[in-house]
Each structure stands twice: as C-alpha cells, then as structure tokens.
C-alpha positions in Angstrom: -7.5 15.9 -2.9 -7.6 14.2 0.5 -9.6 10.9 0.5 -10.6 8.8 3.5 -11.2 5.1 2.8 -13.5 3.3 5.2 -11.9 -0.1 4.7 -8.1 0.2 4.8 -5.1 -2.1 4.2 -5.2 -1.4 0.4 -3.2 0.6 -2.1 -3.7 2.0 -5.6 -0.3 2.5 -7.2 1.9 4.4 -4.7 -1.1 5.6 -2.7 -1.6 3.5 0.5 -4.5 3.4 3.0 -2.8 1.4 5.7 -5.8 1.1 8.1 -9.6 1.7 8.2 -10.4 5.3 8.0 -7.0 6.4 6.8 -6.7 9.7 4.9 -4.4 10.0 1.9 -3.7 12.8 -0.5 -4.2 11.8 -4.1 -4.2 13.8 -7.4 -7.5 15.5 -8.0 -8.2 13.5 -11.2 -7.7 10.2 -9.3 -9.9 11.4 -6.4 -12.7 12.3 -8.8 -12.5 8.9 -10.5 -12.5 7.0 -7.2 -15.5 9.1 -5.9 -17.4 8.3 -9.1 -17.2 4.5 -8.6 -20.6 3.1 -7.6 -20.6 1.7 -4.1 -17.1 3.1 -3.3 -16.1 3.7 0.3 -14.1 6.9 -0.2 -15.0 10.3 1.3 -13.4 13.6 0.4 -11.8 15.2 3.4 -11.3 19.0 3.8 -7.6 20.0 4.1 -8.1 21.5 7.5 -9.4 18.2 9.0 -7.2 16.4 11.5 -5.4 13.2 10.2 -6.9 10.0 11.4 -4.4 8.1 13.6 -3.8 4.4 13.0 -6.0 2.8 15.7 -4.1 -0.5 15.7 -0.7 -0.2 14.0 0.5 -3.5 12.7 4.3 -3.2 12.6 6.3 -5.5 10.3 8.6 -8.0 12.1 11.7 -7.2 10.1 13.4 -10.3 11.4 10.6 -12.7 10.4 11.5 -15.0 7.6 8.0 -14.9 6.2 7.1 -12.0 3.9 4.2 -9.8 5.2 1.0 -10.0 3.2 0.0 -6.3 3.9 0.6 -3.1 2.0 3.4 -2.5 -0.5 5.1 -0.3 2.1 5.1 -3.2 4.6 6.6 -5.6 2.0 9.3 -3.1 1.1 10.1 -2.5 4.8 10.6 -6.2 5.2 12.7 -6.5 2.0 15.0 -3.6 3.1 15.4 -4.9 6.7 18.1 -7.5 5.8 19.4 -9.6 2.9 17.6 -7.2 0.6 18.4 -8.9 -2.7 17.2 -12.4 -1.6 14.1 -11.0 0.1 13.3 -8.8 -3.0 13.5 -11.9 -5.2 11.2 -13.9 -2.9 8.7 -11.0 -2.7 8.9 -10.5 -6.5 8.0 -14.2 -7.0 5.0 -14.0 -4.7 3.8 -10.7 -6.2 4.1 -12.0 -9.8 2.2 -15.2 -8.9 -0.8 -12.9 -8.3 -1.1 -12.5 -12.1 -3.3 -9.5 -13.1 -3.9 -8.5 -9.4 -0.1 -8.0 -8.8 0.7 -4.5 -7.7 2.7 -3.1 -10.7 4.5 -0.3 -8.7 5.6 -2.9 -6.2 6.8 -5.3 -8.9 8.8 -2.4 -10.5 10.5 -1.5 -7.2 11.3 -5.2 -6.4 12.7 -5.7 -9.9 15.2 -2.8 -9.3 16.2 -4.3 -6.0 17.0 -7.7 -7.6 18.9 -6.3 -10.6 
C-alpha cells in the first residue's frame, strides 16, 4: 500500500517519509492501521500516481562533526561517511538518551556498527 504523509521528516521502523507529502510503500496491514488512527495525516495513494518529488532536499553534510537530527537514513549516512565506529557510538548514545522514543531499528543498526 502506498501512503502519503502530509507532515514529513518522520519514520516508523524502516519506513521513512523524508519530507511533507512524501509517498512510501508500506505493508497493507500497516497502512490499514495507520489509516485507522484518529486525526492521522496519511492518505492512500493509487499505484499509478506519480511520486512526489522532494521540494526542498536537505542533504546531510557528511563532513560535519555534529550528528544530524533528521531521519534514521540521514543519521546512517552521516555515520557511514567517515570514522564509522566513532560516529556510530556517538549516534547510539544520542538515540538511547531518547528513552522510549528512541528508534529501535536505528538503535539495532548502530549497535551492529559499534560491535
């Protein structure tokens, strides 16, 4: 199922809506659950619809010493750009500090990179 999310820059597990209006393919069961949430901002998109381009791409500065605060994909791009193990450890510490709001799939990937 294809879902458009009106407010982007969020992720659920490995599914990332990088910008407002982004369209992402999710399993049907997940799409049905998200669409059932009261007050949600998801819309089902027909498969033949054109993908929505990112109106304002926000590339990650791979050389920046400061970890990006965006999507899990942006964090992993930054980690993998250079000094992977040290950056993974730093990102893992930041993500774990979020407590229950930490992104579990990101934590798992970072743990593998620090092992």
